[in-house]
Residue frames as a rotation matrix with the C-alpha (Angstrom) as fourth column:
MET 1
-0.727 0.159 -0.668 17.02
-0.075 0.949 0.307 25.21
0.683 0.273 -0.678 -3.21
ALA 2
0.161 0.893 0.420 13.65
-0.742 -0.171 0.649 24.39
0.651 -0.416 0.635 -1.68
GLU 3
-0.684 -0.325 0.653 13.57
-0.711 0.495 -0.499 22.48
-0.160 -0.806 -0.570 1.58
GLN 4
-0.550 0.483 -0.681 12.01
-0.116 0.763 0.635 19.02
0.827 0.429 -0.364 1.23
VAL 5
-0.281 0.578 0.766 8.93
-0.958 -0.216 -0.189 18.63
0.056 -0.787 0.614 3.40
THR 6
-0.995 -0.007 0.095 8.07
-0.024 0.984 -0.176 15.25
-0.092 -0.177 -0.980 4.91
PRO 7
-0.455 0.887 -0.078 4.56
-0.186 -0.010 0.982 14.25
0.871 0.461 0.169 3.75
LEU 8
-0.132 0.510 0.850 1.91
-0.959 -0.283 0.021 14.35
0.251 -0.812 0.526 6.47
LEU 9
0.812 0.466 -0.352 1.19
-0.397 0.882 0.253 10.61
0.428 -0.065 0.901 6.19
SER 10
0.152 -0.852 -0.501 4.86
0.373 0.518 -0.770 9.82
0.915 -0.069 0.396 6.92
GLN 11
-0.600 -0.315 0.735 4.87
-0.463 -0.612 -0.641 12.26
0.652 -0.725 0.222 9.84
LEU 12
0.336 0.823 0.458 1.76
-0.910 0.157 0.385 10.59
0.245 -0.546 0.801 11.29
LEU 13
0.753 -0.089 -0.652 3.32
0.014 0.993 -0.119 7.14
0.658 0.080 0.749 10.92
THR 14
-0.274 -0.956 -0.105 6.59
0.259 0.032 -0.965 8.10
0.926 -0.292 0.239 12.58
SER 15
-0.480 0.152 0.864 4.82
-0.733 -0.611 -0.299 9.93
0.482 -0.777 0.404 15.42
TRP 16
0.610 0.788 0.088 2.48
-0.724 0.509 0.465 7.00
0.322 -0.347 0.881 16.07
ILE 17
0.570 -0.447 -0.689 5.24
0.266 0.894 -0.360 4.39
0.777 0.022 0.629 16.08
SER 18
-0.548 -0.825 0.141 7.50
0.135 -0.254 -0.958 6.43
0.826 -0.505 0.251 18.37
GLY 19
-0.267 0.537 0.800 4.57
-0.867 -0.496 0.044 7.33
0.421 -0.682 0.598 20.64
GLU 20
0.797 0.602 -0.044 3.61
-0.549 0.754 0.361 3.68
0.251 -0.264 0.931 20.99
GLU 21
-0.052 -0.924 0.378 7.27
-0.912 0.198 0.359 2.61
-0.407 -0.326 -0.853 21.29
SER 22
0.664 0.439 0.605 6.49
-0.167 0.876 -0.452 -0.09
-0.729 0.199 0.655 18.73
GLU 23
0.230 -0.649 -0.725 9.65
-0.948 -0.318 -0.015 0.17
-0.221 0.691 -0.689 16.65
GLU 24
-0.788 -0.615 0.020 10.30
-0.606 0.782 0.147 -3.58
-0.106 0.104 -0.989 17.07
LEU 25
-0.378 0.754 0.538 6.71
0.097 0.610 -0.787 -4.74
-0.921 -0.245 -0.304 16.44
PRO 26
-0.973 -0.163 -0.165 6.28
-0.127 -0.221 0.967 -5.13
-0.194 0.962 0.194 12.66
LEU 27
-0.553 0.827 0.103 2.74
0.761 0.450 0.467 -6.55
0.340 0.337 -0.878 12.66
ALA 28
0.143 0.572 -0.808 1.49
0.807 -0.540 -0.239 -3.76
-0.573 -0.618 -0.539 14.92
ASN 29
-0.467 -0.406 -0.786 3.22
-0.044 -0.877 0.479 -1.19
-0.883 0.258 0.391 12.73
LEU 30
-0.970 0.196 0.144 1.66
0.180 0.179 0.967 -2.59
0.164 0.964 -0.209 9.53
SER 31
-0.201 0.956 -0.214 -1.75
0.972 0.222 0.077 -2.60
0.121 -0.192 -0.974 11.22
ASN 32
0.172 0.233 -0.957 -1.47
0.526 -0.844 -0.111 1.00
-0.833 -0.484 -0.267 12.36
ALA 33
-0.814 -0.475 -0.335 -0.04
-0.056 -0.510 0.859 2.03
-0.578 0.718 0.388 8.99
ALA 34
-0.702 0.637 0.318 -3.16
0.625 0.338 0.704 0.62
0.341 0.693 -0.636 7.28
ALA 35
0.194 0.805 -0.560 -5.34
0.957 -0.281 -0.072 2.58
-0.215 -0.522 -0.825 9.72
ILE 36
-0.256 -0.373 -0.892 -3.39
0.210 -0.922 0.325 5.80
-0.944 -0.104 0.314 9.11
LEU 37
-0.993 -0.111 0.045 -3.87
0.060 -0.143 0.988 5.43
-0.103 0.984 0.148 5.36
PHE 38
-0.448 0.891 0.069 -7.57
0.812 0.374 0.448 4.50
0.374 0.257 -0.891 5.63
GLU 39
0.264 0.591 -0.763 -8.40
0.893 -0.449 -0.039 7.35
-0.365 -0.670 -0.646 8.01
ASN 40
-0.006 -0.393 -0.920 -6.37
0.167 -0.907 0.386 10.09
-0.986 -0.151 0.071 6.32
LEU 41
-0.973 -0.228 0.014 -6.95
0.045 -0.130 0.991 9.58
-0.224 0.965 0.137 2.60
ALA 42
-0.275 0.922 -0.274 -10.24
-0.669 -0.388 -0.634 10.85
-0.690 0.009 0.723 1.15
ASP 43
0.455 0.649 -0.610 -12.53
-0.886 0.262 -0.382 8.59
-0.089 0.714 0.694 -0.87
VAL 44
-0.610 -0.679 -0.408 -10.70
-0.663 0.720 -0.207 5.40
0.434 0.144 -0.889 0.09
ASN 45
0.509 0.845 0.162 -12.66
-0.823 0.424 0.377 2.20
0.250 -0.325 0.912 0.69
TRP 46
0.947 -0.299 -0.116 -9.73
0.319 0.914 0.249 -0.22
0.032 -0.273 0.962 1.19
ALA 47
0.455 -0.869 0.194 -6.17
-0.722 -0.488 -0.491 0.28
0.522 0.083 -0.849 2.43
GLY 48
0.798 -0.186 0.574 -3.70
-0.349 0.634 0.690 -2.39
-0.492 -0.751 0.441 3.38
PHE 49
-0.125 -0.978 -0.169 -0.87
-0.927 0.055 0.372 -4.71
-0.354 0.203 -0.913 2.52
TYR 50
0.977 0.123 -0.176 -0.08
-0.176 0.929 -0.325 -7.81
0.124 0.348 0.929 0.54
LEU 51
0.282 -0.903 0.323 3.10
-0.846 -0.076 0.527 -9.48
-0.452 -0.422 -0.786 1.80
TYR 52
0.260 -0.261 -0.930 5.22
-0.757 0.543 -0.364 -11.88
0.600 0.798 -0.057 -0.23
ASN 53
0.540 -0.100 0.836 5.50
-0.538 0.722 0.434 -15.46
-0.647 -0.684 0.336 1.02
PRO 54
-0.170 -0.706 -0.688 8.50
-0.985 0.092 0.149 -17.06
-0.041 0.702 -0.711 -0.74
THR 55
-0.756 -0.074 0.651 7.50
-0.207 0.970 -0.130 -20.59
-0.622 -0.233 -0.748 0.29
LYS 56
0.071 0.898 0.434 4.16
0.481 0.350 -0.804 -20.28
-0.874 0.265 -0.407 -1.50
ASP 57
-0.860 -0.418 0.292 5.39
0.477 -0.456 0.752 -17.78
-0.181 0.786 0.591 -4.14
GLU 58
0.055 0.928 0.369 2.30
0.814 -0.256 0.522 -15.70
0.579 0.272 -0.769 -3.44
LEU 59
-0.791 -0.073 0.607 1.37
-0.223 -0.890 -0.397 -12.32
0.569 -0.450 0.688 -2.08
ILE 60
-0.364 0.619 -0.696 -0.67
0.821 0.566 0.073 -12.99
0.439 -0.545 -0.714 1.07
LEU 61
0.388 0.642 0.661 -3.21
0.178 -0.756 0.630 -10.57
0.904 -0.127 -0.408 2.52
GLY 62
-0.664 -0.611 -0.431 -1.76
0.605 -0.100 -0.790 -8.61
0.440 -0.785 0.436 5.42
PRO 63
-0.431 0.493 -0.756 -3.24
0.634 -0.430 -0.642 -6.00
-0.642 -0.756 -0.127 7.75
PHE 64
-0.818 0.240 0.523 -5.95
0.343 -0.527 0.778 -3.87
0.462 0.816 0.348 6.10
LEU 65
-0.546 0.784 -0.294 -9.13
0.048 -0.321 -0.946 -1.86
-0.836 -0.531 0.138 6.59
GLY 66
-0.490 0.483 -0.725 -12.08
-0.871 -0.272 0.408 -2.31
0.000 0.832 0.554 4.25
LYS 67
0.635 0.773 0.000 -14.23
-0.769 0.632 -0.096 -5.16
-0.075 0.061 0.995 3.02
PRO 68
0.389 -0.476 0.789 -12.88
-0.037 0.848 0.529 -8.73
-0.920 -0.235 0.312 3.07
ALA 69
0.357 -0.408 -0.840 -10.34
-0.900 -0.390 -0.193 -9.30
-0.249 0.825 -0.507 0.32
VAL 70
0.800 -0.230 -0.554 -8.69
-0.160 0.809 -0.566 -11.97
0.578 0.541 0.611 -1.80
VAL 71
0.871 -0.445 0.207 -6.20
-0.137 0.185 0.973 -13.79
-0.471 -0.876 0.101 0.44
ARG 72
-0.019 -0.908 0.418 -3.65
0.392 0.378 0.839 -14.95
-0.920 0.180 0.349 -2.18
ILE 73
0.898 0.171 -0.404 -2.41
-0.285 -0.473 -0.834 -13.20
-0.334 0.865 -0.376 -5.30
LYS 74
0.491 -0.743 0.455 0.26
0.808 0.584 0.081 -14.60
-0.326 0.327 0.887 -7.61
PRO 75
-0.213 -0.634 -0.743 3.10
0.054 -0.767 0.639 -12.24
-0.976 0.096 0.198 -8.55
GLY 76
-0.987 -0.160 0.013 2.14
0.037 -0.149 0.988 -10.73
-0.156 0.976 0.153 -11.90
SER 77
-0.401 0.911 0.095 -1.63
0.827 0.316 0.465 -11.12
0.394 0.265 -0.880 -11.34
GLY 78
0.632 0.758 -0.163 -3.87
0.764 -0.574 0.293 -8.09
0.129 -0.310 -0.942 -10.97
VAL 79
0.671 -0.352 0.652 -2.61
-0.176 -0.931 -0.321 -4.65
0.720 0.100 -0.687 -10.07
VAL 80
0.781 -0.367 0.506 -1.10
-0.530 0.041 0.847 -5.95
-0.331 -0.930 -0.162 -6.82
GLY 81
0.571 -0.557 0.603 0.91
0.451 0.827 0.336 -8.69
-0.686 0.080 0.724 -8.53
GLN 82
0.615 -0.323 0.720 1.92
0.656 -0.298 -0.694 -6.39
0.438 0.898 0.029 -11.39
GLY 83
0.757 -0.318 0.571 3.20
-0.461 -0.879 0.121 -3.76
0.463 -0.355 -0.812 -8.95
TYR 84
0.697 -0.505 0.508 5.11
-0.284 0.456 0.843 -6.39
-0.658 -0.732 0.175 -7.02
ASN 85
0.543 -0.485 0.685 6.72
0.741 0.660 -0.121 -7.86
-0.394 0.574 0.718 -10.15
SER 86
0.549 -0.285 0.785 7.59
0.550 -0.584 -0.597 -4.53
0.629 0.760 -0.164 -11.79
GLN 87
-0.098 -0.512 -0.853 8.72
0.973 -0.229 0.026 -2.94
-0.208 -0.828 0.521 -8.52
GLU 88
-0.923 -0.057 0.380 7.12
0.173 -0.945 0.278 0.27
0.343 0.322 0.882 -9.76
SER 89
-0.612 0.753 -0.243 4.19
0.040 -0.277 -0.960 2.13
-0.790 -0.597 0.139 -8.30
ILE 90
-0.810 0.439 0.388 1.02
0.503 0.181 0.845 1.78
0.301 0.880 -0.368 -10.36
ILE 91
-0.629 0.714 -0.309 -1.89
-0.320 -0.599 -0.734 4.20
-0.709 -0.363 0.605 -10.52
VAL 92
-0.773 0.505 0.384 -5.05
0.623 0.489 0.610 2.82
0.120 0.711 -0.693 -12.11
ALA 93
-0.910 0.412 0.036 -7.54
-0.413 -0.910 -0.033 5.59
0.019 -0.045 0.999 -12.88
ASP 94
0.173 0.984 -0.040 -10.40
-0.985 0.172 -0.031 3.18
-0.024 0.045 0.999 -13.67
VAL 95
-0.546 -0.458 0.701 -10.05
-0.555 0.825 0.108 -0.41
-0.628 -0.330 -0.705 -12.48
HIS 96
0.375 0.786 0.491 -12.91
-0.038 0.542 -0.839 -1.53
-0.926 0.296 0.233 -14.74
GLN 97
0.906 -0.115 -0.408 -10.71
-0.423 -0.188 -0.886 -0.71
0.025 0.975 -0.219 -17.74
HIS 98
-0.017 -0.985 0.174 -7.56
-0.989 0.041 0.139 -2.39
-0.144 -0.170 -0.975 -16.37
PRO 99
0.331 0.118 -0.936 -6.82
-0.514 0.855 -0.074 -5.85
0.791 0.505 0.344 -17.83
GLY 100
-0.189 -0.411 -0.892 -6.62
0.341 0.824 -0.453 -8.53
0.921 -0.390 -0.016 -15.16
HIS 101
-0.482 0.051 0.874 -7.95
-0.695 -0.630 -0.347 -6.37
0.533 -0.775 0.339 -12.32
ILE 102
-0.632 0.270 -0.727 -8.93
0.527 0.837 -0.147 -8.53
0.568 -0.476 -0.671 -9.33
ALA 103
-0.213 0.664 0.717 -12.20
-0.421 -0.725 0.546 -7.17
0.882 -0.186 0.433 -7.93
CYS 104
-0.824 -0.005 -0.566 -12.79
0.485 0.509 -0.711 -7.49
0.292 -0.861 -0.417 -4.19
ASP 105
-0.358 0.695 -0.623 -15.26
0.431 -0.469 -0.771 -4.64
-0.828 -0.545 -0.132 -3.69
SER 106
-0.047 0.413 0.910 -17.63
0.999 0.009 0.048 -3.71
0.011 0.911 -0.413 -6.50
ALA 107
0.878 0.376 -0.295 -17.59
0.409 -0.911 0.058 -0.12
-0.247 -0.171 -0.954 -5.21
SER 108
0.022 -0.953 -0.303 -13.86
0.275 -0.285 0.918 0.24
-0.961 -0.104 0.256 -6.05
ASN 109
0.931 0.320 0.176 -13.17
0.269 -0.273 -0.924 2.37
-0.248 0.907 -0.340 -9.12
ALA 110
0.585 -0.806 0.091 -9.50
-0.467 -0.427 -0.775 3.35
0.663 0.411 -0.626 -8.79
GLU 111
0.922 -0.345 -0.175 -6.40
0.372 0.661 0.652 1.78
-0.109 -0.666 0.738 -7.25
ILE 112
0.488 -0.868 0.088 -2.82
-0.712 -0.455 -0.535 2.59
0.505 0.199 -0.840 -6.38
VAL 113
0.933 -0.296 -0.203 -0.13
0.354 0.855 0.380 0.03
0.061 -0.427 0.902 -5.55
ILE 114
0.552 -0.791 0.265 3.23
-0.768 -0.606 -0.209 0.94
0.326 -0.088 -0.941 -4.00
PRO 115
0.438 -0.446 -0.781 6.02
0.199 0.895 -0.400 -1.70
0.877 0.020 0.480 -3.72
LEU 116
0.835 -0.294 0.465 7.63
-0.531 -0.208 0.821 -2.38
-0.145 -0.933 -0.330 -0.34
THR 117
0.737 -0.656 -0.161 11.28
0.400 0.617 -0.678 -3.13
0.544 0.435 0.717 -1.10
ARG 118
0.740 -0.542 -0.398 14.27
0.325 -0.230 0.917 -2.87
-0.589 -0.808 0.006 1.22
ALA 119
0.574 -0.602 -0.555 17.42
-0.719 -0.695 0.009 -1.03
-0.391 0.394 -0.832 0.13
ASN 120
-0.449 -0.795 0.408 19.15
-0.510 0.603 0.613 -4.41
-0.733 0.068 -0.676 -0.32
GLY 121
-0.676 0.239 -0.697 16.52
-0.676 0.176 0.716 -5.38
0.293 0.955 0.043 -2.94
GLU 122
-0.924 0.380 -0.035 14.44
0.358 0.832 -0.424 -7.68
-0.131 -0.405 -0.905 -0.71
LYS 123
-0.619 0.777 0.115 10.86
-0.377 -0.423 0.824 -7.47
0.689 0.466 0.555 -1.98
LEU 124
-0.959 0.235 0.156 8.47
-0.082 0.298 -0.951 -7.60
-0.270 -0.925 -0.267 0.99
GLY 125
-0.261 0.930 0.259 5.17
0.890 0.335 -0.309 -6.90
-0.374 0.150 -0.915 -0.76
VAL 126
-0.658 0.116 0.744 3.01
0.406 -0.778 0.480 -3.89
0.635 0.618 0.464 -1.60
ILE 127
-0.684 0.621 -0.383 0.74
0.013 -0.514 -0.857 -1.23
-0.729 -0.592 0.344 -0.21
ASP 128
-0.732 0.548 0.405 -2.64
0.581 0.190 0.792 -1.48
0.357 0.815 -0.457 -1.94
ILE 129
-0.666 0.544 -0.511 -5.27
0.079 -0.629 -0.773 1.28
-0.742 -0.555 0.376 -1.76
ASP 130
-0.553 0.601 0.576 -8.67
0.803 0.202 0.561 1.36
0.221 0.773 -0.595 -3.49
SER 131
-0.862 0.330 -0.384 -11.03
-0.153 -0.893 -0.424 4.28
-0.483 -0.307 0.820 -4.01
THR 132
-0.044 0.939 0.342 -14.68
0.646 0.288 -0.707 4.59
-0.762 0.189 -0.619 -4.89
ARG 133
0.656 0.266 -0.706 -13.80
-0.188 -0.849 -0.494 7.54
-0.731 0.457 -0.507 -7.15
THR 134
0.623 -0.466 0.628 -12.31
0.783 0.376 -0.496 7.12
-0.005 0.801 0.599 -10.63
ASN 135
0.218 -0.672 0.708 -9.13
0.382 -0.609 -0.695 9.13
0.898 0.422 0.124 -11.24
ARG 136
0.959 0.250 -0.133 -8.71
0.203 -0.281 0.938 9.41
0.197 -0.927 -0.320 -7.46
PHE 137
0.542 -0.810 -0.222 -4.93
0.548 0.140 0.825 9.01
-0.637 -0.569 0.520 -7.23
THR 138
0.969 -0.234 -0.078 -2.47
-0.234 -0.774 -0.588 11.66
0.077 0.588 -0.805 -8.40
ASP 139
0.319 -0.938 -0.139 1.27
0.288 0.235 -0.928 11.81
0.903 0.256 0.345 -8.94
GLN 140
-0.218 -0.352 0.910 1.48
-0.715 -0.578 -0.395 13.69
0.665 -0.737 -0.125 -5.62
ASP 141
0.709 0.489 0.508 -0.35
-0.700 0.572 0.428 10.82
-0.081 -0.659 0.748 -3.88
LYS 142
0.848 -0.431 -0.308 2.15
0.237 0.828 -0.508 8.43
0.474 0.358 0.805 -5.49
ALA 143
-0.084 -0.934 0.347 5.13
-0.060 -0.343 -0.937 10.48
0.995 -0.100 -0.028 -4.25
ASP 144
-0.033 0.135 0.990 3.67
-0.942 -0.335 0.014 10.79
0.333 -0.933 0.138 -0.74
LEU 145
0.869 0.424 0.256 2.86
-0.484 0.836 0.259 7.07
-0.104 -0.349 0.931 -0.56
GLU 146
0.565 -0.766 -0.306 6.32
0.276 0.525 -0.805 6.10
0.778 0.370 0.508 -1.83
HIS 147
-0.325 -0.641 0.695 7.77
-0.500 -0.507 -0.702 8.22
0.803 -0.576 -0.156 0.99
PHE 148
0.369 0.578 0.728 5.35
-0.929 0.211 0.303 6.53
0.022 -0.789 0.614 3.43
ALA 149
0.945 -0.028 -0.326 6.53
-0.033 0.983 -0.180 3.11
0.326 0.181 0.928 2.22
GLN 150
0.065 -0.997 -0.028 10.18
0.146 0.038 -0.989 4.06
0.987 0.060 0.148 2.74
THR 151
-0.248 -0.069 0.966 9.38
-0.842 -0.478 -0.250 5.35
0.479 -0.875 0.061 6.22
LEU 152
0.684 0.647 0.338 7.48
-0.729 0.608 0.314 2.17
-0.002 -0.461 0.887 7.09
LEU 153
0.634 -0.461 -0.620 10.29
-0.033 0.785 -0.618 -0.12
0.772 0.413 0.483 5.90
ALA 154
-0.398 -0.824 0.404 12.39
-0.458 -0.204 -0.866 0.98
0.795 -0.529 -0.296 8.87
TYR 155
-0.427 0.341 0.837 9.77
-0.891 0.000 -0.455 -0.50
-0.155 -0.940 0.304 11.21
ILE 156
0.711 0.691 0.129 8.83
-0.656 0.718 -0.233 -3.82
-0.253 0.081 0.964 9.59
């Protein structure tokens, strides 16, 4: 049986959080997680989080790097809202062909959304990453980012 290797992004996240001793600082950890994604994924022009606000029943823009973005997204709207509602990761090869895509940056051509959900079923939001390159995100990216999300959940 092959040994499972921790994806590099998850290793970077864990090392940064433990090095900063920020285990109990969720906003700082989300901010640094966005930076780790933005700096370590090729051809990415936006990386960040949308966090669910149950009072407003909206996904609210969280820490990110990239151009200014839409602040509120309804669950079910756009790729972000669809990923949140379905609780499944979504890879969009060409956002211009995706029904209901919410455009923030005209340079974006591909997107991946990864749900952030605790083991008890609490839905916190999503990781959202855009790329300037169509067909940018692969199944391996999806697997690595799902691992990253699970790693991050311990610190937010």
